Every structure is written in structure tokens, then in C-alpha cells.
Phi, psi and omega in degrees: 000134174264121183244133181249141178228134178301138184209102187059229177267006179236210180222159167241134184240157177208146174260126183232132177299129185304326183295340181275342187277114176282319183192147170252120185268116181230147177292152178296143176301133187240030180298137179213148180262355181272133179289158179301316181298315181295324179292321177297313181296322177299313181297318180292332179277343182232058183295152182261121173082006178198166179291169175293160181306320184298334179260334185282326184259152186234151177303143179093349180276140173270129186240131172255125177253111185268127180236168177284157178275186189291345181280351184256155184279356183299121178275073185302327181299341180276346187239340189295319182296323177299320179291315182298318179298321179289325174296321176301317179296333177280357179096013180256114182285166182304323184284359173256010182242131175234127174267125184243121177277119184281108184278335188059241179256012185272169182289161173291155184256155177282165177300320180298321179292322178295321177297314180295324182292312186270337185096146186298317182297315179297316182298327179284330187272320185232167176286133179234120185220165171276154168293158183233104182292347180268358180224086186233161175241136181269127177266350182139199180227135180290168180296342177263007173092012179273122177292131181266080180259115187239136182310137192304317186295331175279318182297323185274350179294151176287326182223153181226134174240134178247133182238135179186178175251154180252124175217166177296138177236132194290348170225344175269358181089298177215154169278182177088183181064224181292352182298338175296330180273310178231110015267357192309316186247028186246198185251160177305320180296316179293320179297317179297320180297318179290313187287345177297342180286358184296338182271358181279153177300137179100344180271080180211164185301136176085350180258123180234331186286329181234033183263110184298326181290318177293322177300322178293318177300313183294323177296317178297321179294319178294322179294325180284316182096114175233130187268336188196143173231157167229109178245141181236156172251130181255149173276184184294348177259011178068025175267141178288120179249340179204142180234149181223127183230156175127222182300137186295341175261310184299311181294321180295317181294325176296320178296319179298318179298319180294317179298319180300321179290328181281315190240355174273119185249115180294140173233143181283324179205161181279160184252160173292323184231129174241125177254121183224152179217155173281351180102005179097191184297147358270007188287343180245034182297326179209172182290330178304319179281321184291339181303332182299317178294320179300317184292325176291324182296333182297338180280353182250350186259145176290156170300131182084007180275194181232131170254122175263109182264117184256111180198125185301318179051052182300332180264013176080222185285316179085122179087118187294319181293314178303313181296317179300316179296313183296321187274342184261348184282145178274340182198161174301323179301324179297320180297319180293318179296318182297319183288330177291325182280326184205098181293128177229126178297133188100311174294333181295329177290321177296318179295324179297318177295320179299323180293326175292320180297338176289343184255323187207159171285151177240116174264120187257114175262108187202180175262006181287155177301126181305325179296321178296315181299316178297324183291342180252023169077014177252160178259121187275142174216148179266341180228149177293321181299321178293318179295321181292319178301318180294321179294317180293327178300321179299327183254022175064027179076009182241017183293132175282154190227137166239135180248142180225079182292342174237061190301328180287343185249356180235133181244117176293132179238118181286125182285000000 
């Protein structure tokens, strides 16, 4: 079989004996005849676990609508007007509504970015601002010790609506739900306290029921109070294919179940060799971005196996903190110990790679300098065919294979 994997703006190919291939992991076909707007309106008209916005909200209430920032794929501009119009019908005028972009630990955005994020009509009608980690109100501390510090404009609102997309998250289980509040509207210190839980058992992609980090997020969200959410599931082209509105837990869990059916691919057993790619540009611009595919691939590989990570990484490692952590550590164990002692954003990606290295070797097919790749505990290759030959040599030419050409969007699920 000739198999192609996205690599920058081109492809990397490899020939694999069909008898060795256990499974090719591909996302479910997501064709739909319903328009994005109609799907949003349907969800808002049929909320899960609570009344519609027109009945839930009352005149005189100040409402904060929390959205994702520019680094996330959520097309907030496609949904905000529908929410604002329904708030108007509830008797809440535009000047009592504030749209807050949840920055988490990211930089502040320009006016042009806020306009693009919210949409021109929304930006003209209501106030649109960034969250402010330097101006927060404390609601308390979670049972796991995370301070619930929430940006003032969200904390002081009478009502809160959270808007976002749901996708697999490599240590929170899934994005969406209360995650808009914590870490979205919090402080670096609180985010570090929550994210330090990433090394605990249960903190992995697709797990939500026994995930300590997600439990901490949800506890912080309940302490803050969220009245309504609108979460959407996007296809691989970032189009809204399904929307879920209503109670922040009930609606979110329904969205997670839908995502699992779309992008969670059951596997009967793990493979000796997993070949994965982010699908090419722009998703494999650097290792920081390509790591998402790697983390999903770890669920498909046997202990002691090989993950062949295919990503051009034309910009190298990506992220100064991430690069510093990767290049300064003496071993993967050191990275894991450091993140447990002091969670640092950027360093968490390095620790995530280290955790995969505890399970399997990583053969890196990229344009990065081989010396750099070796220095960060990976084995460098310029071609996928060369990496595959080396991997098969390790298993005497009999290694079983799982392929993940869209590794960041597909999650292997062991049956």
C-alpha cells in the first residue's frame, strides 16, 4: 500500500505491506444539508437542561458573553448575533451586553483582531473586550487548591454565557464548557495551579468522567456561575456541523459525545508502529503545533513501540519557553519532574512530549536540523520511507502499523 501524509505544503509517502496495517484512522464523514446558521438557531431554540434565553434572562440584568480568543478555531462571529438578538427579546438591550474574549495566558488582541473575532455587526452593537488577568475577583479556592480568580467584567456580571467549540484536549479531555471560565478568564497563577494536574492519571484526551484536571475546571466554573453555554463541533474544515446549547454541563457532555462519535476511532489493539501527521500546513509549522498529533498517537502505540511523527516544522520548535525547556533538559524525566513542581505554559508541551517518550520512541520526519532533533530526545529522519524502514528493522520486519494522517483530529479509542 502506498500511503500519503501531509507534510508542509507537500506530502511524504511510504509503501507498507497491507498485512502489517491494523487500521487507518480517518475522521467520520461529516456531510450535512443544514446550514451553520440554521443549526445554531435550532440549538438555541432547543436548549438542553434549561429554558431558552428569552425565558432564562430578565430585563435589567448585565450579561457577559465569553468567547474564545483569536488562537482558537471557534467562529464566534457566526453565532454572536443570534445570541444577542435573543437577549434583546428577553428585554436586555445591547448596552447591557459585553462580549469578553477569554485570553487565558495569551497576549492581548488588537482592535482589528477583536472585530474579526466578534464580527463587524456585533462589534458595532455591543462592547467587545479582552479579559484582564490583572483585574480579577476571587470566588474562592477549589478542593484541589486552584484559586478561582475571574476577570472583573465577567465576575461582576449578573449573568454569564460561554461560547466555544468542543475538540479533544490532550490533558483536559475536551475543550469547551466551563473551560471558557477556567482557564479562559483567569490569572496565570490560577491557570498554573489547574494545569499542574496534567501529569495525574486520568488527565488525557477523550477522558472527562474521571479526569482530575477537568473536574477542577468544572468546580471553578460552578463556583463562578454560568447560566448558559453554546458549544459547537467543527469538522476538519472548521465548519460548524453540530451545535449544543443550554446547561453548562449537560450541553457540554452532549457535545463531547458527538465529537467522540465523529473523531474518536475505535481500535481493537495497539500497534508496534504508529505513523501520524497533523495533515500538513499550517498545522505542522513547528513542533509546538505538531505535538497535538503526537499526543493522540500515543493512544495507538504499544509500550516500547515507535511513533513516526511526520511534520515539516519549517519554523523549528516554536515558542521560546517550549524551546528552552526542550533544549535545556538532561532527560525526559527531568521535564516531567519540572512540570510537576512548577507548571509553566510552554513547558507543559515539553513535558507532554516527555510523557510520550516514557512509552515509545519518537522518530521525527521533519526539516529541522538533525542535531537539534537528537538534542531533544527524538530520532531525526528526512524521509518517511527512511523512518519506516528503521522502525521495521526494530521489529524484525514484522511490525504492525496504525496510520493517522489527520492525527490532531482523530483519537484512537481502545475497544
